C-alpha positions as CSV (number, residue, x, y, z in Angstrom):
1,M,3.0,2.3,39.2
2,F,-1.1,1.8,40.1
3,G,-2.8,4.9,40.8
4,K,-0.2,6.8,39.0
5,K,-1.4,8.7,35.7
6,L,0.4,7.6,32.5
7,D,1.6,9.8,30.1
8,Y,0.8,7.3,27.2
9,V,0.3,3.9,26.9
10,L,1.5,1.6,24.2
11,T,1.3,-1.8,23.6
12,D,2.4,-5.0,21.0
13,C,-0.6,-6.4,19.2
14,D,0.1,-10.6,18.5
15,G,-0.6,-12.1,21.6
16,T,-1.2,-9.4,23.9
17,I,-4.1,-7.3,22.7
18,C,-4.9,-9.6,19.7
19,D,-4.9,-13.4,18.5
20,S,-3.2,-15.0,15.8
21,G,-5.8,-13.7,13.0
22,F,-5.3,-10.3,14.2
23,D,-8.6,-9.8,15.8
24,V,-9.1,-8.0,18.9
25,A,-11.8,-10.2,22.0
26,K,-15.0,-7.7,22.8
27,D,-14.0,-7.6,26.4
28,T,-10.5,-6.5,25.4
29,V,-12.1,-3.5,22.8
30,K,-14.4,-2.3,25.3
31,S,-12.0,-2.0,28.0
32,I,-9.5,-0.1,26.0
33,V,-12.3,2.3,24.4
34,K,-13.1,3.2,28.2
35,Y,-9.2,3.8,29.2
36,Q,-9.0,5.6,25.7
37,R,-12.3,8.1,26.9
38,K,-11.1,8.6,30.5
39,S,-7.1,9.0,29.1
40,G,-8.2,11.9,26.9
41,Y,-7.2,9.0,24.0
42,R,-3.8,8.3,25.5
43,F,-3.6,4.5,24.3
44,S,-1.9,3.0,21.0
45,F,0.0,-0.1,19.6
46,I,3.0,-1.6,18.3
47,T,3.2,-4.2,15.6
48,G,5.4,-5.6,13.4
49,R,2.7,-6.5,10.9
50,L,2.3,-3.8,7.9
51,D,0.6,-0.6,8.7
52,V,-2.8,-1.5,5.8
53,S,-4.0,-4.3,8.7
54,S,-3.6,-1.3,11.4
55,K,-6.3,0.3,10.6
56,K,-9.1,-2.1,11.6
57,I,-7.8,-1.9,14.7
58,A,-6.7,1.3,15.1
59,K,-10.8,2.6,14.1
60,Q,-12.2,-0.4,16.9
61,L,-9.9,1.1,19.5
62,K,-10.6,4.3,19.3
63,I,-6.7,5.1,18.3
64,Q,-5.7,8.7,18.0
65,L,-2.1,8.6,18.4
66,P,0.4,7.2,15.7
67,V,0.9,3.7,15.4
68,V,4.1,2.4,14.7
69,S,4.4,-0.9,12.1
70,C,6.4,-2.7,10.2
71,N,8.4,-4.2,13.0
72,G,9.3,-0.4,14.1
73,A,10.3,0.7,10.8
74,L,7.1,2.8,10.0
75,I,4.9,5.2,12.3
76,T,2.0,6.8,11.2
77,N,-0.9,8.9,11.5
78,I,-4.0,6.0,11.3
79,N,-6.0,9.0,10.6
80,T,-4.8,10.5,8.2
81,G,-2.7,8.5,6.8
82,E,0.7,10.5,6.7
83,F,3.6,8.6,7.8
84,L,5.5,10.9,10.0
85,H,8.7,8.4,9.9
86,A,9.8,5.9,7.9
87,E,13.2,3.8,7.9
88,Y,14.4,2.5,4.3
89,I,17.2,0.0,3.2
90,D,18.8,1.5,-0.3
91,K,17.8,-0.8,-3.4
92,T,21.4,-2.3,-3.4
93,T,22.0,-3.4,0.4
94,C,18.2,-5.1,-0.3
95,I,19.1,-7.0,-3.8
96,K,22.4,-8.0,-1.3
97,L,20.2,-9.6,1.3
98,F,17.6,-11.1,-0.6
99,E,20.5,-12.7,-2.8
100,Q,22.6,-14.1,-0.1
101,G,19.4,-14.9,2.2
102,H,17.7,-17.0,-1.0
103,E,21.2,-18.5,-1.1
104,L,21.3,-19.8,2.5
105,G,17.7,-20.2,2.2
106,L,16.3,-17.8,4.5
107,D,13.2,-16.6,5.0
108,L,13.6,-12.9,4.3
109,V,10.4,-10.1,4.2
110,V,11.1,-6.2,3.2
111,Y,8.3,-4.1,4.4
112,Q,7.7,-0.9,2.6
113,P,4.4,1.7,3.5
114,G,1.2,-0.4,2.4
115,S,2.9,-3.6,1.1
116,M,5.7,-6.2,1.5
117,V,8.0,-8.3,-0.6
118,G,10.0,-11.9,1.0
119,T,11.0,-14.6,-0.7
120,P,8.5,-17.5,-2.4
121,N,8.9,-19.4,0.9
122,S,8.1,-16.9,3.4
123,V,6.0,-17.8,6.1
124,R,5.0,-14.5,6.5
125,M,4.1,-13.6,3.5
126,N,1.8,-16.8,3.1
127,K,0.0,-15.8,6.4
């Protein structure tokens, strides 16, 4: 792999290029931006977080490729805001999942472009 030109490089964020606060270390930003220039901007990231929280990192890292967010349910052109792909759960199924999850005391979260909805006790909703 070393020495071979890669078509694209995609990385996770949390615990990989970002800390738990979704911040990227200065040295990491510097290295990725350098790679971006040398590769023709062929670096992007994938995250379980919301698409709106990706904008700051995308700007820092000079991202030109689409960004995958919401645990893979959304692919966005982060520079234009255009949603290239979105997977949805129909409303009836979503309601049933939340009702059953509530009965079982589960921590449920559902994403939609720009926001998320979860159970009142959700750890992810209260970050």
